[in-house]
C-alpha positions in Angstrom: 19.7 36.6 -29.4 21.9 34.0 -29.1 20.3 32.7 -25.8 16.9 32.6 -27.8 18.3 30.8 -30.7 20.2 28.3 -28.2 16.3 27.8 -26.2 14.5 27.4 -29.5 16.9 24.7 -30.6 16.7 22.9 -27.6 12.6 22.9 -27.4 12.6 21.7 -30.9 15.1 18.8 -30.3 13.3 17.9 -27.1 9.8 18.1 -29.0 11.3 16.0 -31.6 12.9 13.6 -29.4 9.5 13.0 -27.9 7.5 13.1 -30.7 9.4 10.3 -33.1 8.6 7.6 -31.0 4.9 8.6 -30.8 4.7 9.0 -34.5 7.0 6.1 -35.5 5.7 3.2 -33.0 3.7 1.5 -35.4 6.6 1.0 -38.2 8.9 -0.5 -35.4 9.0 -4.4 -35.5 7.3 -6.1 -33.0 10.7 -7.2 -31.8 12.4 -3.9 -31.1 8.9 -2.6 -29.1 8.7 -5.4 -27.0 12.6 -5.5 -26.3 12.3 -1.5 -25.6 9.7 -2.9 -22.8 11.9 -5.4 -21.3 14.8 -3.2 -21.3 12.9 -0.7 -18.9 11.9 -3.8 -16.2 15.4 -4.9 -16.7 16.9 -1.6 -15.8 14.5 -1.5 -12.4 15.2 -5.2 -11.4 19.2 -4.4 -11.4 18.8 -1.4 -9.1 16.3 -3.3 -6.8 19.0 -6.0 -6.8 21.9 -4.0 -6.4 20.0 -1.9 -3.5 19.3 -5.1 -1.8 22.8 -6.7 -2.1 24.3 -3.4 -0.7 21.9 -3.2 2.2 23.3 -2.1 5.5 21.7 -1.9 8.8 23.8 -2.5 11.6 20.9 -3.4 13.9 19.7 -6.1 11.8 21.7 -9.3 11.3 22.2 -10.5 7.5 20.1 -7.5 6.6 20.9 -8.2 3.0 19.1 -11.5 3.4 16.3 -10.1 5.3 15.9 -7.4 2.4 15.7 -10.2 0.0 13.4 -12.1 1.6 11.3 -8.9 1.9 11.4 -8.2 -2.0 10.9 -12.0 -2.7 7.8 -11.9 -1.0 6.5 -8.5 -2.6 7.4 -10.2 -6.2 5.6 -13.8 -5.2 2.5 -11.7 -4.0 2.8 -9.1 -7.6 2.8 -12.2 -9.8 0.2 -14.0 -8.1 -2.0 -10.8 -9.4 -2.2 -8.4 -6.4 -1.8 -4.6 -6.1 1.5 -3.2 -5.8 0.3 -1.6 -2.8 -0.5 -5.0 -1.3 2.8 -6.8 -2.5 4.9 -3.2 -1.1 2.9 -3.7 2.3 3.9 -7.4 2.5 7.2 -6.7 1.9 7.3 -4.2 4.3 5.8 -6.2 7.0 8.0 -9.3 6.3 11.2 -6.6 6.8 9.9 -5.7 9.9 8.9 -8.9 11.5 12.4 -10.3 10.4 14.0 -7.5 12.0 11.9 -7.8 15.3 12.4 -11.7 15.1 16.4 -11.9 14.5 18.3 -11.8 17.6 20.4 -8.0 17.6 24.3 -8.2 17.1 26.5 -7.6 20.2 
């Protein structure tokens, strides 16, 4: 019986957690909703930056630099209105070309 109560309480809490923002979003100030959207974008940017800075590939000299340039190419295309697929493909192509052009470490 206690398992059933726990499942019902967790289910009700989960439902409330998802429903409250939907029902109350109209009542939130514009600054808060705008900041919430930017916070999600900031988290994605931070994860990408950390992954680029800690990128390790023993076959590519200056691997973090190559990754940063590749991300920059994709970001530039995304800011110019290209699709996500085009931006990702261009970033991948940039990475592969730079990795092939740079001399391999001895």
